[in-house]
Every structure is written in C-alpha cells, then in structure tokens.
Steps between C-alpha positions, in 0.01 A plus 500: 500500500688440819336151548589416127859606563515282808354192324721553201792564727447158665461332165809662356687396824425138410579550145837645614551198739411254220726675259786512761443121554518421124806709446661372804455135367670603176742771601639368834657169363672710218631739763629235729657309210679797347586678823590199713471461873792742574363796287142451606610476862703831468183675347292368785754590771515863360130525502470378861761770612318773318161378641625618840524856365147490378387539858619870471161555324383496869154392401438845317349321188225355728448840660465657157222261410326536843505881511409546136198276543405682833537843364327417173201367690493815722545739187809653655693530165736797613607293793563201265729692282691636802579148619625406162756785520597385847559137365707635209752662752497190724584276224791719370639484846457124512677464163816679636497264807464196274805593290708553817397175652532311174859605431591430860388146429705485182816604682453201744396227248827325528496485873150363512507239220873445444503157670217347278531688163798506253680810387312517172163454673584791735575726205177408328295546815657847532372605155156338562443693831596820349253466216235386752567814717429724198181299437389540858576876514290555187220302651509718820505815293205407263316220682263759655312526174430127478355514849272784394379313195415204738316738744297646214409131425614512129574134512449440131769744400738382776452119444510566115846660525620231730388229257696661218808524738455122591508411127795721408739397775530125417510566132785747509689291760465181291658675199785624717556173682517322146760765418715407806404765747418406856418642840616856436291528183199358688532803745546751230180385311303489837614855580416653156148355508444617852603846388265504214214368712542768766522780244182379342319519851643859535350588159173343583473691825561841349319465168221263575417539870608854492657506844711798626786515737496759778833532670361721773215518736515167671428532874726328757219302660441321168875430461510340841191296429645372173827404653334318789280316251799420275729405788308183588481391128875569489555252784281248297727556216808418713316176597431408144873547423610284787260234382563500119841657441718379784511150380695596188725726701584232758542229236735734306720542819514136595425283190582690185304592186379155403306457832369853446381384146314207627329702778420773251316250269284427817452876553399544146225239546418667832447839332255336249318339790459821687394697192187271445381602837569867453303525177184555693603677822759702321251732332271538809697757707335801351150350539561392869647840585176664364296247714700581816465869438122475477485317832399157346385257766726224652262236358542629147879502525502148651277375226732647242790326664321157493366553154842594347671225703269238358561624142870493570472148649336365190809619287771434752391143596522407139846654460631351815367149445631492136843606624511237775386237254698589201760750615799270524448354148439850366819651638712210372351538148495866506819624674704174514575233756765704653223735623284224665565627859303807400189283526559419859605860589171616331271252673647573842388876447186451276308300761504751793500789265162383359315646802612856475446488129135432531482778772704771331193721482563545867818711402300734308249525771764581753653765279163663424424518875853621578560209730812331375688576804453166692546288189831674416645471857399133531636394161821702565578318833402165352706540175823620681451219753471251222837624361676332794342182387558551127863578505616165666242308285635665184860415584416138568215425256527769227172631341283243675631632845417856383147383400443342846591815673258703284225250554530512878459881491204471266319268726559710814443837356267490197269213616486491886557863596314671214190287520465578865550874425245493213239330735566715815589850378368537147175300573538255207295190550802275477298199643258524228773549241677179603182312523424581147857428378497170682172400327637606163821297555357137563466379138784700338736364772381149438545528126855641563604202714361246254662677200827521673518133571391417151768722339764330730427172332557623150845613345411831332808597302371725213334835481216332303426255774521765767255719304255211467518431866437859590203520267345195648541626850366835402191337340444329836577797727277760334170312512575366851561854643206628305249252644647444839666840607366791317193700591242663279667841490834339390336283240312806356817722509715240304201427263441857419877564456540206245184619313633848482837392382336276226280790380787736480724245323 
C-alpha cells in the first residue's frame, strides 16, 4: 500500500502541476486585467512581507515528518504522540510571536513604503497584511496535521484535497473579479480555503489515522534533538526567503507596485518551474528517512540521488528549453507586453536554478541524515552577501538587477558549494552524476539551439501559432530524449505509467 501511495502521490503531483498550469494560463490574464499592475503588485508585496513570518515555523513541519517516520518504523507510538503534544504547544507560542511581529510591521508600513506607494495603496496594504497574518497564525496552529498526513504517506488524500482547492480558488476569485472586487477579496478567498483545508487535515488525523495528542511525557533530550534538527532547517528557510521574497520587498521600497507586479509574474512562473521538480522528490522524505534509519549503504543512497536526478532532468530540461524558446512570446500573449521584462528576469534565474532542481533529492537526504547544518550556514552567508549586490542592482536596473543578484548567489551556493559537499561529505558520486547528465544533454541542447534560432525568424503573434510551435517542438523533443538520453529503467518506468493510466482511464 505504501508503494502505491508513493506512486499515486507522484502521479497526482504531476496532475496538480498540470492543472495549475492550465488554470494559470486561463486565470492569470483575467486576474492581471481586472486587478491591474497596482493591485496585483500590492497583493504580491503583502505576500512577500508575510513570507518572512513563515520562517517562524522554525522547520518544525519537516521535523514532524522526520520523527513520525522514524518512530513509526521503530514502533514507538507512545513517544510519537508525545512529540505531537510538544509541537502543539510550540506552534501556539509561535502564533503569538507572529501576531506581535506582524502588527509591529503594520505600524511601520508608512515609514517603509511611503516613498514608493500612494496613500491609498498604503491603506490597502495594511488590510492585506492583517488578513494574511490571520491566515498565517491559523496555518501555524493547525499545520501540524498536514505534516502528519504527509508523514503517514497518505498522498492520495492530501493531493486530492489540494486538487479541489486549486480548482475552487480561481473559480471563486474570477466571479469576484468580474463583480469588481480586487486584491483584498483575493486574500479573503485564499484565507478561507486554507482554513477549510487545514481543518480537513485535522479531521483526517483524528478520525482516519486515529492519532492521539499527549501533552506530557516528552523527555528533554528529545526536545533538544528536535530543536537542533529544526534549527538548521530554519536557517534554510531564512535563505529561501532572502532568495525569493526579498526582491518584491526591495522593489516595493525603491520602484513601486508596478515593478513588483512584473517581478511577481516572473516569480509565479518560477514557482511553477520549481514545482515540476518537487513532484518526485517532494514525496520521498519519509522513504529516505526510513532508509537512513535502517543504515542503508552510501552506494544505494548515491544511486537514488542519480536515478532521481536523471528523472527530474528529463522533465526539467523540457520545461527550461520550452521557456527559453517560447517564453517571451508566451508572456506577451498571456500577461501583456507591459510584462515582457518578466521573461528576462525569469531566464536569469531559471538557468542557474536548473542544477539544484535536478538535485533537490539531496535536500531530503540531508534532512534524513540530520546533516543540514553546513548547507544552511553556507547558504545563509552567501544569500546575505548577495543582498549587498542585489540592493544597488535593484535601484539601478529594477527587477532584472534583482534577478542578477539572486543568480550569483545560486551559482556560488547551490551549484559550486553543494556539489562539493555532496561528493566529499555525503559520498554521492557527483562525478558519475554529471557524466550521465552531460551525455543526456547533448542532443536536447542541440535541438533547443536550432529551435530557438528557427523561432526567432518567425513572427508568432497568436496563441494558436504558439500552440502549434510548442506541439512541433514537443514532438521532436520526446523521441530525441527517449532514444538518445533515457536508459532502460526510465523507458520502462514511463511506459508502465502510461499503460497503467490508459487502463485506469
């Protein structure tokens, strides 16, 4: 049953991504048109501010998954219920802290953004942040239960609920946009759906998984162990916020809401780009934790790293090459010509980010081994160092300058430093990994170069022509990567998945 949940979980992850892509294609132009750059920029700015408060999770959600998987495999159920009680108390404390910090930010909004935002924009941002604080506090209070469902590997339920949420959010928001509501309504809908989703996870834990909460009996050594484990994930969370939320914040200070809107379009595409990679590795943490607990050999872990990286490469190379070739045309048709700079912002980040995305199974391996300390410290130093470059670049070149600063940090930290660490400390065969990736890349890269130059000669100005061009490219990419890049295991895996899907349909 566990393997079926894992396979179905990966499948549903790609269904979710596909659905997100389709909905994004339809919903985002409507949202941008009816909200306008200013309102969309306000929403994105508010979200980036609240994103900093999410680090108050301190990495406990990952700790819940790790220790649930650990104690389940060791049959220590009483100890498991004890840590749930401990996390409940911790999250209640965190919620209070989030409220205090959030309202401290609200009191200083005018001082922070007064030079770039109008009086009306400041007032709306005030309301947006208050609503988002409530959403965040509710997430802290009940988010434990979603982590428990993940740790129990109930991916069918979890992904199914998420699919329903993905469908409802744009449907409700489109109706409200047509009625004249804008950014504040968007936050209200998002909050209500989040509350319902978290309450459903809570119900599932108590009535389907039959978990219990024990508020006493947790030993101090365990608390210290969890805090140490979570602390380094917490540092990683800070780094992620510096990478992906600071851009909107800095642009909001120096350039105003319209620059934030353009940059946010690029970040929306970035989130989709990342999610394609996470579909495989995102469901593997419980499995990897169990492997580490059972003292699985370094070679098996290394082989898993390479095997997962190859599978991610097949998907991510297609996504990246498609965007490089067709992205500028797509953004013009989809969001509007006023958002064209989002293409250049995205490309500057997408290319160096490609490497960590095909290696993100390494993050799960480090978490399972409780060896995230070095990665967290290295990323922290590099990310804050990049801020000194990003701020002047943003002031002079706007969103493109912000993207350059992020790109430099990605190359130094997530490519050079981490590949060295995987090889020397975790004993991953990085030489073999890159040898295989290089061999897989020859023909897809050549196809991408030829396709990019051909598309440059043609003036594609309609969705229909763009769709035809993408279909032609896909029809060439898939057989080329099948015959020149994929091994027998990958061919068999994909063939079996397609046949299984056809039979079930």
